[in-house]
C-alpha positions, -999 to 999 in steps of 0.1 A, spaced: 768 383 187 754 365 161 720 343 165 739 316 167 762 324 195 727 337 213 714 305 212 741 282 220 744 298 253 711 300 264 710 261 253 740 258 276 724 275 301 699 253 300 714 220 293 741 225 320 776 217 322 777 182 335 754 151 344 755 114 345 719 108 359 714 69 359 674 76 352 685 96 317 687 74 285 715 95 273 738 87 303 768 107 308 762 142 291 782 175 289 768 204 279 734 186 266 756 165 243 749 127 256 776 102 253 752 71 243 740 94 215 771 107 203 801 85 216 822 98 188 821 133 195 858 145 202 848 158 237 846 126 255 883 123 249 892 152 270 866 144 293 878 110 303 917 122 302 906 151 327 886 123 346 915 103 351 942 131 356 921 153 379 895 134 397 855 141 390 850 174 413 885 190 395 875 177 360 837 193 366 853 229 373 880 227 338 853 223 317 857 259 301 883 242 277 853 225 259 832 251 248 852 256 214 847 217 210 810 220 222 802 252 203 819 234 170 795 205 177 763 222 177 772 244 149 781 217 125 754 189 138 728 209 143 728 249 129 744 241 99 726 212 85 694 230 91 705 260 73 695 282 102 718 310 89 696 313 59 664 322 80 675 350 99 645 351 122 659 346 160 625 329 170 624 306 143 662 301 145 656 290 181 627 271 179 642 248 149 675 244 163 660 233 201 637 213 182 665 195 162 687 192 195 661 174 213 646 157 185 670 154 157 678 177 126 655 152 103 623 161 124 630 196 130 632 198 88 602 178 91 578 201 110 589 231 91 582 212 60 550 201 72 540 239 85 548 254 52 525 230 36 500 235 59 504 275 54 503 279 18 466 281 16 460 250 -8 489 261 -30 479 297 -36 506 312 -24 533 289 -32 535 249 -42 536 221 -13 572 211 -9 584 174 -5 583 162 32 616 149 32 632 158 62 661 182 49 664 220 41 672 222 5 663 248 -21 629 242 -22 618 241 12 641 275 15 619 289 -14 589 282 1 598 296 33 608 329 17 574 324 -6 556 325 31 575 354 41 564 375 9 527 369 22 533 392 49 527 424 25 489 409 24 464 428 45 467 427 82 498 403 81 538 409 89 569 395 88 566 390 128 533 377 125 540 352 100 570 338 116 552 335 152 524 317 132 550 293 119 566 285 148 530 282 165 522 253 137 558 238 141 552 235 181 515 220 170 534 198 151 554 183 179 524 184 202 505 160 181 533 136 167 
């Protein structure tokens, strides 16, 4: 299993299969995909078709064939847009993926960029990057430069990743 497959399974367990809570701003939700936020998702057509032909209870027990639509949705709308395969550290990937799903891709990328700028020791390790809410070559370059500081005394890649995730969490808390 690759990191995306591990993390999508965790996400699906956390989000649950189906919800239609009137107090939830997203309204009807399948595997964490809210109809109000993603009305064009192709899975809704299948859900509506099943609800009409099978009835509500049968529809709930037959959602497994939606898995591939769900998988593709999360892979394309969140994972790929954040270039998470290029980070290859599951702790950071999980943090950014979860943040993107709950707050949006741009917000997750913004937190990452701010965190990298905060951790560059006043631009001694690498130059500040623009806060544009996208993960491009400069953001990836800053991330790699930050990881390269792991060869400094009392640092490691694991420690750097944990520190980066803590800063991202702190930014979520204060904004």
